[in-house]
C-alpha positions as CSV (number, residue, x, y, z in Angstrom):
1,M,33.1,2.7,-61.8
2,G,29.8,0.7,-63.8
3,A,27.7,1.4,-66.5
4,K,25.3,2.5,-64.3
5,E,27.3,5.2,-62.5
6,E,28.5,6.2,-66.0
7,L,25.1,7.0,-67.5
8,K,23.6,9.3,-64.3
9,V,27.2,10.8,-64.6
10,A,26.5,11.8,-68.2
11,E,23.0,12.8,-68.1
12,R,23.8,15.8,-65.7
13,W,25.8,17.7,-67.8
14,S,27.6,18.0,-71.3
15,P,30.6,15.7,-72.0
16,V,33.1,18.5,-72.3
17,E,32.3,19.9,-68.6
18,Q,31.9,16.5,-67.2
19,R,36.0,16.2,-68.6
20,V,36.5,19.1,-67.0
21,R,35.2,18.7,-64.0
22,E,37.3,15.2,-64.1
23,E,40.2,17.0,-65.0
24,L,40.0,19.7,-61.7
25,A,38.9,16.2,-59.7
26,A,42.4,15.5,-60.3
27,T,44.3,17.6,-60.0
28,A,42.5,18.7,-56.2
29,R,43.3,14.8,-55.3
30,A,47.5,15.3,-56.9
31,L,47.7,19.2,-54.7
32,A,46.5,16.5,-51.5
33,E,48.5,14.1,-52.3
34,L,52.0,16.4,-52.5
35,G,50.1,17.9,-49.1
36,W,49.5,21.5,-50.6
37,T,46.4,22.9,-49.6
38,K,45.2,23.8,-46.6
39,L,42.1,22.5,-45.6
40,I,39.1,24.0,-47.1
41,F,39.8,27.1,-48.0
42,N,42.4,27.3,-51.6
43,H,41.0,26.8,-54.4
44,I,40.8,25.4,-57.8
45,T,38.7,26.5,-60.5
46,A,38.8,26.5,-64.5
47,R,35.4,27.5,-67.5
48,I,33.3,25.2,-68.5
49,P,33.8,25.3,-72.6
50,D,30.5,25.4,-73.9
51,D,29.4,28.0,-71.2
52,P,32.7,30.3,-70.8
53,E,31.0,32.9,-68.5
54,R,30.8,30.7,-65.8
55,F,33.5,28.6,-64.6
56,L,33.6,25.7,-61.6
57,I,35.3,25.3,-57.7
58,N,35.7,23.8,-55.2
59,P,33.7,23.1,-53.4
60,Y,34.0,24.8,-49.6
61,G,33.3,22.2,-47.4
62,L,35.8,19.2,-48.5
63,F,38.9,18.5,-48.7
64,Y,40.8,18.7,-51.8
65,D,41.4,14.5,-51.3
66,Q,37.8,14.3,-51.1
67,V,36.6,16.7,-53.8
68,R,34.7,14.4,-57.1
69,A,34.2,15.8,-60.1
70,S,29.6,16.1,-59.4
71,D,31.1,18.0,-56.3
72,F,32.6,22.0,-58.6
73,V,30.0,24.0,-57.5
74,K,29.2,26.1,-61.4
75,I,29.1,29.9,-60.4
76,D,29.0,32.8,-62.5
77,Y,31.6,36.8,-62.4
78,D,28.9,38.2,-59.8
79,G,28.9,34.9,-57.8
80,N,25.5,33.3,-58.4
81,L,25.1,29.7,-58.1
82,V,24.2,28.1,-61.6
83,G,22.3,25.2,-61.8
84,E,22.2,22.9,-59.2
85,N,24.6,21.9,-56.9
86,K,25.7,20.2,-53.6
87,W,28.1,22.3,-51.8
88,E,28.3,25.9,-51.6
89,A,31.0,28.1,-53.0
90,G,33.7,29.9,-50.7
91,R,33.6,34.2,-50.9
92,A,37.1,34.1,-51.6
93,G,37.5,31.7,-54.2
94,F,35.0,33.4,-55.7
95,V,36.6,36.9,-55.6
96,I,39.9,35.8,-56.7
97,H,39.2,33.1,-59.6
98,S,36.7,35.7,-61.2
99,A,38.8,38.3,-61.3
100,V,41.6,36.4,-63.5
101,Y,38.9,35.7,-65.7
102,R,36.8,38.3,-66.0
103,A,40.1,40.3,-67.5
104,R,41.4,37.0,-69.2
105,P,39.8,35.3,-71.9
106,D,42.4,33.6,-72.6
107,V,42.6,32.0,-69.5
108,F,40.9,28.6,-68.5
109,A,41.8,27.4,-65.3
110,T,43.3,29.2,-61.7
111,I,44.7,27.5,-59.0
112,H,45.3,29.4,-55.9
113,T,47.4,27.8,-52.8
114,H,49.2,28.9,-49.2
115,T,51.3,26.8,-49.9
116,D,54.8,27.1,-47.3
117,G,57.3,28.1,-50.4
118,G,54.4,30.2,-51.9
119,T,53.9,32.4,-48.9
120,I,57.4,32.4,-48.0
121,V,58.5,34.3,-51.4
122,S,54.8,36.6,-50.9
123,T,57.1,38.4,-47.2
124,L,59.9,38.9,-49.2
125,E,60.5,41.8,-50.4
126,E,62.5,41.1,-53.7
127,G,60.3,38.3,-54.2
128,L,61.2,36.0,-56.5
129,L,64.6,35.9,-57.5
130,P,66.1,33.5,-60.6
131,L,67.2,30.9,-59.0
132,T,66.8,28.0,-60.6
133,L,65.8,26.5,-64.2
134,E,61.9,25.9,-62.4
135,A,62.5,30.2,-61.5
136,A,63.9,31.6,-64.5
137,Q,60.3,30.3,-66.1
138,F,58.6,32.5,-64.6
139,Y,61.0,35.4,-65.1
140,G,59.1,38.4,-66.2
141,R,56.4,36.1,-65.9
142,V,54.8,37.3,-62.5
143,G,52.2,39.8,-60.5
144,Y,52.3,40.9,-57.2
145,H,49.5,42.9,-55.5
146,S,49.4,44.1,-52.1
147,Y,47.9,42.3,-49.4
148,E,44.6,44.0,-48.6
149,G,42.8,41.9,-45.8
150,M,40.9,38.5,-46.9
151,A,39.4,38.6,-50.3
152,H,36.2,39.0,-49.5
153,D,35.1,42.3,-51.2
154,T,33.7,41.9,-55.2
155,D,36.0,45.8,-55.6
156,E,39.5,43.9,-55.1
157,R,39.2,42.4,-58.0
158,E,40.4,45.3,-60.5
159,R,42.6,45.2,-58.5
160,I,43.5,42.1,-58.8
161,A,43.1,41.8,-62.3
162,E,45.4,45.2,-63.1
163,A,49.3,43.3,-60.7
164,L,47.8,39.7,-62.7
165,G,48.5,42.1,-66.4
166,Q,49.0,39.4,-68.7
167,H,51.2,37.6,-66.4
168,P,50.7,33.4,-65.5
169,A,50.9,33.4,-62.1
170,L,50.4,36.4,-59.7
171,I,52.0,36.7,-55.8
172,L,49.6,38.2,-53.5
173,R,51.9,40.0,-51.4
174,N,51.5,37.9,-47.4
175,H,49.2,35.4,-48.8
176,G,49.7,33.0,-51.3
177,L,49.5,32.6,-55.1
178,V,47.8,32.6,-58.4
179,V,48.7,30.8,-61.3
180,T,46.3,29.9,-64.7
181,G,47.0,28.4,-67.4
182,S,44.8,27.6,-70.9
183,T,44.5,24.0,-70.0
184,I,44.2,22.4,-66.6
185,A,47.3,20.4,-67.1
186,E,49.1,24.3,-67.8
187,A,47.8,25.2,-64.9
188,F,48.8,22.4,-62.0
189,H,52.0,22.3,-64.2
190,R,52.5,25.6,-63.3
191,N,51.6,25.9,-60.2
192,Y,54.2,23.2,-59.3
193,N,56.8,24.7,-61.2
194,L,56.4,28.0,-58.8
195,E,55.8,26.0,-55.7
196,Y,59.1,24.8,-56.1
197,A,60.7,27.8,-57.2
198,C,59.9,29.3,-53.6
199,R,60.8,26.3,-51.6
200,I,64.2,26.0,-53.4
201,Q,64.6,29.8,-52.9
202,A,63.2,29.7,-49.1
203,A,65.9,27.0,-48.7
204,A,68.6,28.6,-49.9
205,L,68.7,32.3,-48.6
206,A,68.0,29.9,-45.4
207,T,72.3,28.7,-45.8
208,G,73.0,32.3,-45.5
209,R,76.1,31.6,-48.2
210,P,76.1,33.5,-51.4
211,L,74.0,33.3,-54.2
212,T,73.7,32.5,-57.4
213,Y,71.1,34.0,-60.3
214,I,70.6,32.7,-63.3
215,S,71.6,35.8,-65.9
216,H,69.4,37.7,-68.1
217,E,69.9,35.9,-71.5
218,A,69.7,32.2,-70.2
219,A,66.9,33.6,-68.2
220,T,64.3,34.8,-71.1
221,K,65.8,31.7,-73.2
222,T,63.7,29.5,-70.5
223,V,60.8,31.9,-71.1
224,Q,60.9,31.9,-74.9
225,Q,61.4,27.5,-75.1
226,V,58.5,26.9,-72.0
227,V,56.1,29.9,-74.3
228,G,57.1,27.5,-77.5
229,S,55.6,24.5,-76.2
230,P,52.1,25.0,-75.0
231,K,51.3,21.9,-74.3
232,R,54.4,20.3,-73.0
233,S,52.1,19.8,-69.6
234,E,49.1,17.6,-71.0
235,P,50.7,14.0,-70.3
236,L,51.7,15.5,-66.7
237,L,47.4,15.6,-65.7
238,E,47.0,12.3,-68.6
239,A,49.7,10.5,-66.2
240,I,47.9,11.7,-62.6
241,R,44.0,10.6,-64.4
242,R,46.2,7.1,-64.9
243,R,47.2,7.0,-61.8
244,L,44.2,8.1,-60.2
245,D,42.2,5.6,-62.1
246,Q,44.0,3.1,-61.3
247,K,43.9,3.5,-57.3
248,D,40.4,5.5,-56.9
249,P,39.0,5.9,-60.1
250,S,35.7,7.9,-57.5
251,Y,37.1,10.9,-58.6
252,R,35.2,10.7,-61.7
253,L,31.9,10.5,-60.3
């Protein structure tokens, strides 16, 4: 990326917003590489630190491996576009993510996916089981919201927020996952761990063999260990960005 391109980017919005946009774009590329996408229909969002009543959402119409920093759409809690945007925002993305941000001022970033493992577990009556280290990190920390149809109605936001409560993650029954974070890195890391836990659970159940469960005491200890290390996710996003800077730095534009 040349000096002129960097100057052009810097003049569009504040440096702090540019940083958030780049982190969102890097997260999108990482999810695309994992194959944890559903065409153009899932959502990655984050608040704008110097304008917290508005948030950035990936554009409706681009695959995750195409999206760049400048493509993210700025909207408010009512779904109105803010400033100049090249794209539109998807309706379901606005409803789900605005529900989170309106109710949880502590949440900075949110990821919604329809991945295989998460969708499978969303159909199970018992939900997420404490079978693995990754699942134990969400012990007592996952909400459940019943399926009401495609998330296009704003009145569903209150029920989404109520189901999420103070949990870091929400399983949308018969639908998929919603994962939050105090940073974009934390949201991505939590999303990875929750989806991984769901995939292992689905595979373990498919064996038909008796399962061993993590004890209440061990799962509770795991949660305390995770909560006690709030910055542990940051090096992950830094590593993703370093790799992208080597392979395809255009995500920054």
